[in-house]
MARMARDO-567152 format. One line per field, with one value per residue (C-alpha): residue number from 1; residue in three letters; x, y, z. Coordinates in Angstrom, 1 decimal. Layout:
BEGIN
n	[NUM,...]
res	[ALA,...]
px	[X,...]
py	[Y,...]
pz	[Z,...]
END
This chain:
BEGIN
n	[1,2,3,4,5,6,7,8,9,10,11,12,13,14,15,16,17,18,19,20,21,22,23,24,25,26,27,28,29,30,31,32,33,34,35,36,37,38,39,40,41,42,43,44,45,46,47,48,49,50,51,52,53,54,55,56,57,58,59,60,61,62,63,64,65,66,67,68,69,70,71,72,73,74,75,76,77,78,79,80,81,82,83,84,85,86,87,88,89,90,91,92,93,94,95,96,97,98,99,100,101,102,103,104,105,106,107,108,109,110,111,112,113,114,115,116,117,118,119,120,121,122,123,124,125,126,127,128,129,130,131,132,133,134,135,136,137,138,139,140,141,142,143,144,145,146,147,148,149,150,151,152,153,154,155,156,157,158,159,160,161,162,163,164,165,166,167,168,169,170,171,172,173,174,175,176,177,178,179,180,181,182,183,184,185,186,187,188,189,190,191,192,193,194,195,196,197,198,199,200,201,202,203,204,205,206,207,208,209,210,211,212,213,214,215,216,217,218,219,220,221,222,223,224,225,226,227,228,229,230,231,232,233,234,235,236,237,238,239,240,241,242,243,244,245,246,247,248,249,250,251,252,253,254,255,256,257,258,259,260,261,262,263,264,265,266,267,268,269,270,271,272,273,274,275,276,277,278,279,280,281,282,283,284,285,286,287,288,289,290,291,292,293,294]
res	[MET,SER,VAL,ALA,ILE,VAL,THR,ASP,SER,THR,ALA,ASP,LEU,PRO,PRO,GLU,LEU,THR,ARG,SER,ARG,SER,ILE,THR,VAL,VAL,PRO,LEU,THR,LEU,ASN,PHE,GLU,GLY,LYS,SER,LEU,LEU,ASP,GLY,VAL,ASP,ILE,ARG,PRO,ASP,GLU,PHE,TYR,ARG,ARG,LEU,PRO,ALA,ALA,THR,ILE,HIS,PRO,THR,THR,SER,GLN,PRO,SER,PRO,GLY,ARG,PHE,ALA,GLU,ALA,TYR,ALA,SER,LEU,LEU,THR,ASP,HIS,ASP,SER,VAL,VAL,SER,ILE,HIS,ILE,SER,GLU,LYS,LEU,SER,GLY,THR,TYR,ALA,SER,ALA,ARG,GLN,ALA,ALA,ASP,MET,THR,ASP,PRO,MET,ARG,VAL,ARG,VAL,VAL,ASP,SER,GLU,LEU,VAL,SER,MET,SER,LEU,GLY,LEU,ILE,THR,LEU,ALA,ALA,SER,ALA,LEU,ALA,SER,SER,GLY,ALA,ASP,VAL,GLU,THR,ILE,GLU,ALA,LYS,VAL,ILE,ASP,MET,ARG,PRO,HIS,VAL,GLN,THR,TYR,PHE,SER,VAL,ALA,THR,LEU,GLU,PHE,LEU,ARG,ARG,GLY,GLY,ARG,ILE,GLY,ARG,ALA,SER,ALA,LEU,LEU,GLY,SER,VAL,LEU,GLN,VAL,LYS,PRO,VAL,LEU,CYS,ILE,ARG,ASP,GLY,GLN,VAL,THR,PRO,LEU,GLU,ARG,VAL,ARG,THR,PHE,GLU,ARG,ALA,LEU,ASN,ARG,VAL,VAL,GLU,LEU,THR,ARG,GLU,VAL,ASP,ARG,GLY,HIS,GLY,VAL,CYS,VAL,ILE,VAL,GLY,HIS,ALA,ASP,ALA,GLU,ALA,ASP,ALA,GLU,ARG,ILE,ALA,ARG,GLU,LEU,ASP,PRO,ILE,ALA,GLU,THR,LEU,THR,ILE,GLN,PRO,LEU,GLY,PRO,VAL,VAL,GLY,ALA,HIS,ALA,GLY,PRO,GLY,VAL,VAL,GLY,VAL,GLY,CYS,TYR,PRO,ALA,GLU,LEU,LEU,PRO,LEU,GLY,ILE,LYS,PRO,ALA,SER,SER,ALA,GLN,THR,ARG,ALA]
px	[-31.2,-28.3,-25.7,-26.0,-24.5,-22.7,-21.2,-20.1,-21.7,-19.3,-21.4,-23.8,-26.9,-30.3,-31.6,-34.9,-32.8,-30.6,-33.7,-35.5,-32.3,-31.5,-28.1,-26.5,-24.7,-22.0,-21.4,-18.1,-17.8,-17.7,-15.8,-17.6,-17.9,-16.7,-18.9,-18.5,-21.4,-22.3,-22.4,-26.0,-27.4,-26.6,-26.2,-27.8,-26.4,-28.7,-27.9,-24.1,-24.0,-26.1,-23.7,-20.4,-19.9,-19.9,-17.5,-14.3,-12.4,-12.3,-14.2,-12.4,-13.5,-12.7,-13.5,-15.8,-14.2,-13.6,-16.1,-18.8,-18.3,-18.1,-21.4,-23.0,-21.5,-22.5,-26.0,-26.3,-24.8,-27.6,-29.9,-27.6,-25.0,-22.4,-21.6,-20.0,-18.7,-17.7,-15.9,-14.3,-10.9,-8.2,-6.1,-8.7,-9.7,-8.9,-12.4,-11.4,-8.7,-11.1,-13.6,-11.0,-10.0,-13.7,-14.1,-11.2,-12.8,-16.1,-15.9,-13.3,-14.7,-18.2,-17.4,-15.7,-14.4,-13.7,-11.8,-14.0,-11.1,-14.0,-15.9,-19.3,-21.5,-19.4,-19.2,-22.9,-23.3,-21.1,-22.9,-26.3,-24.9,-23.8,-27.3,-29.0,-26.9,-27.6,-31.4,-31.2,-29.7,-26.0,-23.6,-20.9,-18.1,-20.0,-20.8,-17.3,-15.8,-18.3,-17.6,-13.9,-14.4,-16.6,-14.2,-12.1,-15.3,-16.9,-15.9,-16.0,-15.9,-16.4,-15.4,-14.9,-15.4,-12.0,-9.2,-8.8,-11.0,-9.2,-5.9,-7.0,-8.3,-5.2,-7.3,-6.0,-3.9,-2.4,-4.5,-1.9,-0.2,-2.9,-2.4,0.4,-1.4,-1.6,-4.4,-8.0,-9.1,-11.6,-10.4,-12.1,-11.1,-11.6,-10.8,-7.9,-6.1,-8.2,-7.2,-8.2,-6.5,-6.7,-8.0,-8.2,-8.2,-10.8,-11.6,-15.0,-17.1,-19.7,-17.2,-16.1,-19.7,-19.9,-16.9,-18.3,-21.3,-19.2,-16.9,-20.0,-21.5,-18.2,-18.8,-22.0,-21.3,-24.6,-26.8,-26.9,-25.2,-25.9,-25.5,-25.6,-25.2,-23.9,-23.6,-22.6,-25.2,-25.4,-28.7,-29.5,-26.2,-26.8,-30.3,-28.9,-26.3,-29.0,-31.3,-28.5,-27.7,-31.3,-31.5,-28.7,-29.3,-30.5,-30.3,-30.3,-30.5,-29.5,-28.1,-26.5,-22.9,-23.0,-21.2,-18.1,-17.5,-18.6,-16.0,-13.3,-14.7,-16.2,-19.5,-20.2,-18.9,-20.9,-20.0,-21.1,-20.4,-21.2,-20.6,-21.8,-25.3,-24.6,-22.3,-25.2,-28.4,-30.0,-33.3,-33.5,-35.1,-37.1,-39.4,-36.4,-34.8,-34.4,-37.0,-39.8,-38.4,-38.3]
py	[-55.5,-57.2,-55.1,-51.3,-49.4,-46.0,-43.6,-40.0,-36.9,-37.0,-39.9,-37.1,-39.4,-37.7,-37.7,-39.5,-42.3,-42.8,-42.8,-45.4,-47.6,-47.2,-45.7,-43.6,-40.5,-38.8,-35.3,-33.6,-29.9,-27.0,-23.9,-21.2,-17.4,-17.6,-20.5,-24.2,-25.9,-29.6,-30.8,-31.4,-30.5,-26.9,-26.1,-27.7,-27.8,-25.1,-22.6,-23.3,-22.8,-19.7,-18.2,-19.4,-16.8,-14.0,-15.7,-13.7,-16.6,-20.1,-22.5,-25.3,-28.7,-31.0,-34.6,-35.7,-36.2,-39.7,-38.9,-38.1,-41.5,-43.3,-41.8,-43.1,-46.6,-46.9,-46.0,-48.4,-51.3,-51.1,-52.7,-54.2,-57.0,-55.1,-52.0,-51.6,-48.0,-47.0,-43.8,-41.4,-42.3,-42.1,-40.2,-37.4,-37.0,-37.9,-39.2,-42.9,-42.5,-40.8,-43.6,-46.2,-44.5,-44.4,-48.1,-48.8,-46.6,-48.4,-52.1,-53.0,-56.5,-55.3,-52.2,-52.7,-49.6,-49.7,-47.2,-47.1,-45.5,-43.5,-40.3,-38.7,-40.6,-43.7,-43.8,-43.4,-46.4,-48.7,-47.7,-48.5,-51.9,-52.5,-51.5,-53.8,-56.7,-55.8,-55.7,-59.1,-60.5,-60.8,-60.9,-58.4,-60.5,-60.9,-57.2,-56.1,-58.6,-57.6,-53.9,-54.5,-56.8,-54.2,-51.3,-51.7,-52.2,-48.9,-46.1,-42.4,-40.1,-36.3,-33.0,-29.7,-26.1,-25.2,-27.1,-24.1,-25.5,-28.8,-27.0,-24.7,-27.5,-29.7,-32.5,-32.2,-35.4,-36.5,-33.9,-31.3,-32.3,-30.4,-27.1,-25.8,-26.4,-23.2,-24.6,-23.8,-27.5,-29.2,-32.2,-35.6,-36.9,-40.1,-41.5,-44.0,-45.5,-43.2,-39.9,-37.5,-38.7,-37.2,-39.3,-37.0,-33.3,-32.2,-28.8,-28.1,-28.9,-30.4,-32.9,-33.7,-34.6,-36.7,-38.6,-39.1,-40.8,-42.9,-44.1,-45.0,-47.0,-49.0,-50.2,-52.1,-55.8,-56.5,-56.4,-52.6,-50.4,-48.9,-45.2,-42.0,-38.7,-36.0,-32.2,-29.0,-26.5,-27.9,-29.8,-29.3,-31.0,-33.8,-34.4,-34.6,-37.2,-39.2,-39.2,-40.6,-43.3,-44.2,-47.0,-49.0,-48.0,-50.6,-48.0,-44.3,-41.2,-37.6,-35.9,-32.6,-32.7,-31.6,-28.5,-30.4,-32.1,-28.9,-26.8,-28.9,-29.6,-26.2,-25.2,-26.6,-30.1,-33.0,-36.6,-40.2,-43.1,-46.4,-50.2,-53.2,-54.1,-57.8,-57.2,-56.2,-54.8,-52.0,-51.4,-47.7,-45.5,-42.9,-40.2,-38.0,-40.3,-39.3,-41.9,-40.0,-36.6,-37.5]
pz	[48.4,50.3,48.5,48.4,45.5,46.2,43.7,43.7,42.1,39.1,37.8,36.8,37.1,37.3,40.9,39.8,38.3,41.3,43.6,41.4,41.2,45.0,44.3,47.0,45.7,47.8,46.5,45.7,46.6,44.2,45.4,43.4,44.0,47.5,48.6,49.1,47.4,47.4,43.8,42.7,46.2,46.8,43.1,40.1,36.5,35.0,37.8,37.5,33.7,34.0,36.5,35.1,32.4,34.9,37.4,38.0,39.6,38.0,40.2,41.9,43.3,46.2,47.0,49.7,53.1,54.4,57.1,54.6,53.0,56.3,57.4,54.2,54.5,58.2,57.4,54.5,56.5,59.0,56.4,53.8,54.0,52.0,50.0,46.5,46.1,42.6,41.9,39.4,38.2,40.8,38.2,38.0,41.6,45.2,45.7,45.4,48.0,50.3,49.9,50.5,53.8,54.8,54.1,56.4,59.0,58.7,57.8,55.1,54.8,54.0,51.9,48.5,46.8,43.1,40.9,37.8,35.8,34.3,34.9,34.2,31.6,31.7,35.5,35.5,33.2,35.2,38.3,36.8,35.8,39.4,40.6,38.1,39.4,43.1,42.4,40.8,44.0,43.0,45.9,46.6,45.1,41.8,41.5,42.3,39.8,37.0,37.4,37.1,34.2,32.4,32.9,29.7,27.6,28.7,26.2,26.7,23.6,23.8,22.4,24.2,23.0,24.5,26.3,28.6,31.4,31.4,31.6,34.4,36.5,36.0,34.4,30.9,31.0,27.7,25.9,27.0,23.7,21.9,23.7,21.5,18.2,16.1,14.0,14.9,15.5,17.7,19.6,19.9,23.3,25.3,28.7,28.5,31.5,33.7,32.2,29.4,26.1,22.6,19.8,16.8,15.8,13.3,11.8,13.2,16.2,13.9,12.6,16.1,17.0,13.9,15.0,18.5,16.8,14.5,17.3,19.4,16.5,16.4,19.9,18.7,18.4,16.8,20.0,20.5,22.9,26.3,25.9,28.1,26.2,28.4,27.8,29.4,28.5,25.0,25.0,21.3,20.3,22.8,21.4,17.9,18.9,20.8,17.7,15.6,18.1,19.0,16.4,18.0,21.6,24.0,26.7,26.0,28.3,28.0,31.0,31.8,33.2,36.8,38.2,39.3,36.0,34.2,36.1,34.6,31.1,30.5,28.8,25.4,26.0,24.4,24.7,25.3,27.6,26.0,26.1,24.2,25.5,25.6,28.5,30.7,29.2,31.3,29.5,30.2,27.6,29.5,28.1,27.6,25.0,21.4,20.4,22.1,21.0,17.3]
END
């Protein structure tokens, strides 16, 4: 391909999918139990969620250094004309700023860095869309413009078991308004303007998951939706959502949230990233989809 696609590990894409789609993933760092671990490289989701309950100090995270990005860009530019590098919302992480600095260090004319204004499942979706365009031969200007055009149409809906992890990690955004509630409610959250934003408060987690499904169905314009269902150690809930969305899903995968995202969202999170399929169909329904599980 003449254009290489880069993202960061908060896209939470399965390694086998990034390999098959020729997507380069630059990992963030998880600072956990006295060690600095590369997200998805030194520690995988299953190990992280197994060890998290016993942790005495809340894990922290840090963005990749500009040097790490620059190394990836320089390597890719040896056999690609250009790079499009798509990253977690600038309002949630310093990763985008680090990538911009690396582009300036490498070749700013050939490396385009895009703030996705998204995270996790939705960042993964928009990265897959960019990869599909690159594999079809689209040039760097077309890919960059399409990603920017798609951003407001990519929706993120999720619920958390507790807001405490978002609060501790400083990523709670507008959802901080929910912290003082005396009611035992479960929030339905979204990503708006690049930050965590509350949509609704419902009485039970079951109802919150129902609302996530309903909101995702509303994205369908009659041609289906591209959907990634993500979860933090809550696979059964994720599979249930996937089964309910399968009839309208042009693309459907289930993936665990990686350690960096999980450190901020906390265990028990379930959510979706989605967009109307007519914007750019991806045609991904692997063996792990709800269709084959049913």
